[in-house]
C-alpha positions as CSV (number, residue, x, y, z in Angstrom):
1,M,110.5,79.9,125.8
2,N,107.9,77.2,126.0
3,R,108.3,74.0,127.7
4,Y,106.3,70.6,126.6
5,D,106.4,67.4,128.2
6,K,107.5,64.1,127.0
7,A,104.2,62.7,126.3
8,F,103.3,66.0,124.0
9,K,106.3,65.8,122.1
10,E,106.2,62.1,121.5
11,E,102.4,62.7,120.3
12,A,103.8,65.7,118.2
13,V,106.1,63.5,116.3
14,R,103.6,60.8,115.9
15,L,101.3,63.5,114.1
16,S,103.7,64.8,112.3
17,D,104.7,61.3,110.7
18,E,101.0,61.1,109.8
19,I,100.1,64.5,108.4
20,G,103.5,65.9,107.6
21,P,105.5,68.2,110.0
22,K,104.5,71.7,108.6
23,K,100.7,70.9,109.3
24,A,101.4,69.3,112.7
25,A,103.3,72.3,113.7
26,E,100.4,74.6,112.8
27,Q,97.9,72.6,114.5
28,L,99.5,72.2,117.5
29,G,101.1,75.9,117.8
30,V,104.7,74.7,117.7
31,A,107.4,76.3,115.7
32,Y,108.3,74.5,112.6
33,H,111.6,74.0,113.5
34,T,111.2,72.7,117.1
35,L,108.9,70.0,115.7
36,Q,111.9,69.2,113.2
37,D,114.3,69.1,116.0
38,W,112.3,66.6,117.9
39,R,111.9,64.4,114.9
40,K,115.6,64.6,114.2
41,R,116.2,63.5,118.1
42,R,114.0,60.6,117.6
43,T,115.7,59.6,114.6
44,L,119.0,59.7,116.1
45,H,118.5,58.1,119.6
46,G,115.3,55.8,118.8
47,D,112.2,55.5,120.8
48,G,113.9,55.5,124.0
49,A,115.1,59.0,123.5
50,H,113.6,61.6,126.0
51,I,112.4,63.8,123.1
52,G,113.5,67.3,123.8
53,S,113.5,66.9,127.6
54,G,116.7,68.4,128.2
55,R,117.9,65.3,130.0
56,A,120.1,62.5,129.1
57,Y,118.9,60.3,126.6
58,A,118.4,56.7,127.5
59,S,120.8,55.5,124.9
60,A,123.7,57.7,125.9
61,N,126.0,54.8,127.5
62,K,125.3,52.8,124.7
63,T,127.7,52.5,121.6
64,A,126.7,53.7,118.2
65,R,126.6,49.9,117.2
66,E,124.3,49.0,119.7
67,I,122.1,52.1,118.8
68,E,122.4,51.1,115.4
69,L,121.6,47.5,116.0
70,E,118.5,48.2,118.1
71,R,117.0,50.3,115.2
72,E,117.7,47.8,112.6
73,N,115.8,45.1,115.1
74,S,112.8,47.4,115.6
75,E,112.6,48.1,111.8
76,L,112.8,44.2,111.3
77,R,110.0,43.5,113.6
78,R,107.7,46.2,112.0
79,A,108.5,44.5,108.8
80,N,107.8,40.9,110.3
81,E,104.3,42.3,111.5
82,I,103.6,43.4,108.0
83,L,104.2,40.4,106.5
84,K,102.2,38.2,109.4
85,D,99.3,40.5,108.3
86,A,99.9,40.0,104.4
87,L,99.8,36.4,105.1
88,G,96.6,36.2,107.0
89,F,94.8,38.3,104.5
90,F,96.0,35.8,101.8
91,A,95.5,33.0,103.4
92,K,91.6,33.9,103.9
93,D,91.6,34.6,100.0
94,R,92.4,30.9,99.6
95,K,90.1,29.3,101.8
96,R,87.2,30.9,99.5
């Protein structure tokens, strides 16, 4: 059984987000179901998860509500960044 370090798993998950899990698994030489498992764990435990490390998750002592709120907070921060970028884009357009 192959063992992968945390950094490899995180990069593999990011790559799978960009090009899709099947292509990423083929390119990296990782079994498709293994990559899908890493993606599922990230979804369940957020960015603080030790994706597939076999160790306890950073969020193990948190309640489900706390995990949900952290995930929601992260999504709102990303949306806020997108809106800031859009505002800058439209502000440049109006100056012309």
